[in-house]
N, C-alpha and C positions, 0 to 999 in steps of 0.2 A: 291806264293799262288794263287789258283784259286778262284775267287769270284763268288758265285752263283747269278744268276738273276732270279731264280724261273721260272715261265712260261710266263712272260711278261716283257717288258722293263718298266722303270719308266716313269712317266708323263713328267718330264723335258726333257728326251731323246726323247720321242715320239713327243713332241712339236717341238724340233729342227729338227727332221726328217721330220715332216709334213711341216714346214716352207719352206723346200727345195724340196718338193715332185714334184710339177709341173715343176719347172725349171730343177730339176735333171733328170726327165724322158725324157724331151726334150734334155738335154745335153747328156745323154747316147745314144740316137738315133743319135745325131750328131757325137759322137765319133765312134760309130760302122760304120757309113757311111764313116768316114775318114780312118779307119784302113783297110788295104788291107787283103784279105784272104791269108792264108798260115800258115806254121809251125811257132812256136814261139821259141825263146831262150832268155836267160837273162844273163847278166854279172853284178851281183849286186855290185861288187867292183867298176865298172865303171858307175853305175847308168844307165845301158843301157838295153833296151828291144827291141828285133827285131821281127817283124812279117811281113811275105810276102815281105821281102826286105826293109822294112821301119825301121829305127832306131829311137827310142824315148828315151829321158831322162825320168827316172821314179823314184819314191820313193816307198819303200815297205810300204804298209799300214798295212797289217796284214796277218795272216794265220788261216785257219780253219782246225782243226783236226777232221775228221769225226769219227774216232775210239773213241776218247775221248769226242767228241761232245763239243769242246771248241774252243774259239777264243783267239789268242794272238796278241796284237798290235805289229807292226813292231819295234817300238821304245823300246819295252820290250824284244825283242828277244836277248838272251845272245850273240849270234854270230854276231848281227848287232848293238847292243846298241852303241849309240854315234858316229855312222859312217855316212858319207854323205847320204847314201841311205835311211836313216830313218829320215833325217832332216825335211822333209815336214810333214810326218805323226806324228812326235813328237808334232807338234802343236795341234793335236787333244787331246793329253794327257794334254797339258797346258790349252786348252779350258775347258776340263772336270774339272780340278782342280779349275780353276778360277770361273766357274759357277755352281759348285756342281752337276756335271753329272757323276755319278760313272761309267757308261758304257764306257765313254771316258777315265776316269782317272785311272781305275784299269788295271793292266798289262794283266791279263788273266781272261776270263769270261767263266763260266760254262753254256753252253746252253742246257744241257741235259733235262731241264724241259720243253723246247719248243716242241710243236707237230712236228715242222719241224726245227730242229737246223740249217740245211743248209740255209734255208730262213732267219733265225735270223742272221746268219753271213752276208748274203747279205745286210740285213737291216743296220747292223753296218757299212759296207763299204759305203752304200748309204748315210747314215747320215753324216759320216765323210767327204765324198766328198763334201757334201753341206756346212758344217760349214767351211771347208778349201777353198771353192770356186774353187776346182779343176775341170778341164774339163772332168770329168768322172772317172771311175775306170775300171780296167781290172782284171778279175778273170780267172786264168788258173790252170789246174791240174798239180801240181808239184810233185806228188807222189801218191801211191795207196789210201792213206787216207788224203792227204794234198792238200788243195786248197790255192793258193797264190793270194793275192790281191795287185795290184799295182796302184798307182796314176800317171797319166801322169804329168810330170813337164817340159813341152816342149812348147814353144811359138807357135810352128807350129800347134798345135791342135786347131781347131776352136771352138769358143763358139757359142751356139745356140742364134740366134737373136730373138728379140721380134716380133711376127707376130700377128697383131690384127685380121686378117682374121680367123686364127685358134684358137683364144683365147678361145672360148666356148668349143671347143673340147679338147684343152690342159688342161683346168681346170677340166672338167667333167671326162675325162679319167684318171686323177691322183687322184681322190677322194678315190679310194679303195686301193691305194698303201700302205698307212700307216693306214688310217682309224681312226685317233685320233681326228683331228679337221679340217674339211674343211675350216673353217673360217681362221685358221692360215695358211693353205696352200695357199689360195687366197691372203691373205695379204703378205705373204712371196714372192709370185710370182711377185706382183707389186713392192715390195721393191727391189727385185733382179735387176729389170730394171730401178730403180730410178724414177718410175712413181708416181707423187703426188697422195695420196689417202686419202679418208675420211672414217674412221671406225665408224660405228654406230651399235647399237644393231640390229642384223638380216640383216645387209646391209653394203656393202663396195662399194664405188664408186672411180674410178681412172681416172685421166686425161690422155688420150692417145694422141699420135701425130695427128695433123690434126683437132684439136678442137673437138675431139670425147671424150665422157665420157662413160666408161664402168661401168655398175651397176650390181653388183652380190648380189642377195637376198637369204636368208637362211630361211628354215622352222623352226618350233619349235624344232625338234630334232637336228638342226644344219646342216642339209644337204643343198646342193645347190639346190635352188628351181627355180631360174630364172637368166638368164644372158642376158642383153640387152645393146645395144649401142645407144647413143643419140648424135646428133650434137648440137653444141653450139647454144642456142637460140630456141631449139626444145624440147618439152616435151618428 
């Protein structure tokens, strides 16, 4: 059964996507820099993806059907259900059921109500990558109307490192990716790197390495208004 999601995702899903937006964007850049250019092939029985001579272990995350404008999670695919290649992506379904997020929990989602169903499919892949802590996702055209999304499940794929120098640019450039809650995006980014943070109305401060504190301030509509760094003992 295909579950409609109308023209927007629910708030719980958007909150999850937003929490991982800044880190996720940086991680996708890291993955793209790691993958060599070249033709791709996949052996799903072996959980194997090959691109440009590089072999990676992967999990099938889901597929987007452009003709039907629908998304099917990999763990729900009748031909792949309960096989090793969907073991990682199955955790997204478990997460959705545990936390009441239907976009993760339902097997097939009708995206026809979205202005850009393809972008909605990318958002599903992006959010799942975040909640699973995967080092990115790979989207490839597997047929005229079918786009296949894979999660790298290979320890050789590097993770993006925290960079205090580019912090302001990382946060501001990610604000429009989901557009639900910049506050949640900033808090999620600091949480991802285990940085102690203090959350207050309109303000988040986080302790960075080197006795530096990052202070992110938000305006009344909730947008990032200012990002500044202070040294310990300095105002």
